[in-house]
N, C-alpha and C positions, 0 to 999 in steps of 0.2 A: 809550390809556386803563385803569388795571390796574380789577378784577372785584374788587369787595369780600368779594363772596361765596366766590371763591377765595380769596381772602386770609385770612377768616373761616376756612375752608376747613383749611387751610397750617397753619394758628396753633392749631385746635385739634389734627388729627391730632401735629401736635409736642406736643402738653401730655397725649397721650389721651383725650383729650374726644370727638370724634367717636364719637358709637354710633354712627351710620346713615349713606352713604354719600347724600350729596342728589341728589333726581329730581328734574324736570322738572315735578310736577305741587306740588312741596313746594313753601310760601315760608318763604324771609328773613326774618326780623325780626331792627335791627340796631340796642338800645336803648340810652341813657346811660345807663341808673344800673339798679340794684335795685328800686327804688318804680317805677317804670317799667314792667320788665320782669314785676311778679307789675302790676300795674294790666294791663297786655294780656293779661295767664294771666286772670287775670278777669275779661275782657270773653269772652276765646276761651274760658271754661268751658262760661261761656251756648249757643255756637256746639254747641264736642262734646256737651251735654247733647237739645239737635238732632239732631246726627249721629255715629253713632254713632261711623264710617270714619275718622274726624278724633284723631288722635294727635299728640302734642308729641313729637319726637326726642329733643333734651334739649335743654338748656340750661345756656347756663354762660359769666362773668365769661371777655375773652381781650382784652387790649390796651385795657384799662378801659371797657371797655363788656357792655356783656350780651347777646345770641345765644342766636336762637329756632331749627330748626330745625321748622315744623306743615306734616307730612303732610296733607291735606284731598282723599285721592282722590274724583275726578267730581266736585267742590259745583262747579263753571262748569257743566255740562253736565248736570245732573239734571232733570227738570221738576214737582222739584216747588216750587213757587211761593216755599211757608214759607223753604223751609234753602236755598235761593240768594240771598233778601234775606235771612234772615240771618248769609247768608256774607256781603257785600255791608256791611253796617252792623257786622259786625267789621273787618272788613278797611280801610272805607274812610277811619279814622284816617294810617297808615301810608298813604294816597300822596304823601307825601309821603318821606319813605323811597327813598334809592337803589332798594334792593331789592324795594321793589315794581314796579319794569318787570318782572321777573320774572316777576308776573301777568297782568302784559298781553302776553308776546313771548307769551304759554301762552294766551291765549284767542283774539292777533291770528292764531295756527298752528293753534288747532280753526277762526277761524271760517272758514279756507282749503281747511282737511282736512276735515273734518266733514262728515254727514250731514247733513241739510236743518233737520230740526228740534232739533240740536244746535247750528247755525246761526243759528237764530232766537235760540234761548237766548240764546249767545255773544254775540248779539249785541243783544240786553237789559243785558247785564252791563256791555256797553263804556258803552251809555248813559247807564247809571245811573250806573257811574262819571267821564261826560264824558268819557269819553278821545278827545284832540287828536290823541294821536299812532297811530290808528287810523281818522283819515281817508282818506292812498292807500290803504291797505289795502280798506276797502269803495266808494271809487274806481271799484274793481277791475272791478267788479261788476254797474257798468255798457262799459268797457269789452270784460268780454268777453259783454258782452251776458244776464248769470243771471237772464230774466228773476223767476222763481219769489219774488226775494228783489228785486225793484227796488222795491215799498210799503212793505217795510220799513226795507232802505239807502235812502228816498230819504229818510222821517222820521226816521228816526235823522241821517244829515248832518246834518239841519235844525236838530237838538235838539242837536246838537254843538257847531256852528259859528255857527250864527242865522244861517242865511242862507236859498237856496230856490232851487235852480236845476232843479229837479225830474229829471231824469235826465238829462240833460246832460254825458258824462263830461269833455267838454272844460272848458267852464264849471266842474265841480268843479275840475278841475284846475287852468285858471286862477288862482281863487281859493287852490284850497291854495295855489302857488309862489309867492304879492304875500306871503302874511297865516304859514306856518307857523312863521316864525320869532318871530315873535307870543307874549307870556305868552292863555292862554286868558280874561282878561276881558277884555281891547281884543277882542277876536271879540263879544263881553258887555255893551263900549261897542259895539260899531259895530250889534249888535243894537238898539238906543237909539233909533238915527238914520234906520235904514227906513223904509221907505214901508204893510212887512209892517207892521196894526198884535199880527199875533195873534202876530211876532215879536219886537215888540216890549213886548210882557205876559210874555212866557218867557222876555226876556232880562230884565227887570228882577224876575221870583219869582226869579234866582239871585242877582242879584245885593243886593236887598233880607234871601234869605240869609243870603250874602256883608259884607254894612256892616252887618249892621241900623239898614241906612229906605230909605226910596224914593227922597232926596234931594226927592220934592219934587217925583217923574218922573211927568207923566198923560201915559198915552198913550194919549186919546183929547181933550192938546190942541193947540195949531195950532204949526204948527216952534214956532217962535217959542220957545214959553214951554217947553217942550220939552228947545229948544238948551243955553238956560240952567240947565234943573235935569241933560241930559246934562253939562255942562263941571265942577255940582261930585262928578257923581260920576267925570268923569277925575279931580280932584283926587286923593280918594281913594284912585282905583286907585294909583297915578302916586305916594303914598304907600308906599309897599310891605307894608303892611298886608292885602292879599286874600290868602285861608288860604280852599284847600276846602272845602264844606257839603258834606252827609251826602246824599243821593242820598234825594225826597221820593220816595213807596210809597200 
């Protein structure tokens, strides 16, 4: 599979438009219109006003789309929650952009290699992004018995997957192998069917944000009534309209 970031870089180089070589801590955004780019830069300016280290390296039209390189040095690892959350809300609308994968890849690597406090901060961000691709990385914590992170990782996995397997590495891994190819909305639907009322409420809260309705689902109703509402939620999810929702803090 071709790398969209590398392709855009090559095009920009040929046109003499690449001002700064991309680095791992940069977010590359590919947007399909000048109006959308202006909207992105307007949103980003609010973040820049909070965190002065952020710079837009360049914007240009290449191949009919608008591209931007945005350097946000250290944004994901600062201990200032206000800055971190501004970054999350700025970046969240671009989750479906292919290049957003670079942000998540960077977070995964930092979680594996950073000092303890940076790991904890990175974990909070992965949880807020509801990053399903982080699940195997988080499961590794139990496999290598990094007990300082057990509670935080268990909470993150539960929030992301809407399952609860404690610190049992093999149970988490078995769940992942069985469900890794599903879209995350299916994990939310499964969360409605769990025996854990807290998990049902958590899954319903996310579905309500996504769909704008609770489908008449009552977390404390008898299973038969819950199942009828869950089927309505499933019909909505299968219609293909599910979109990521901004994280609540």
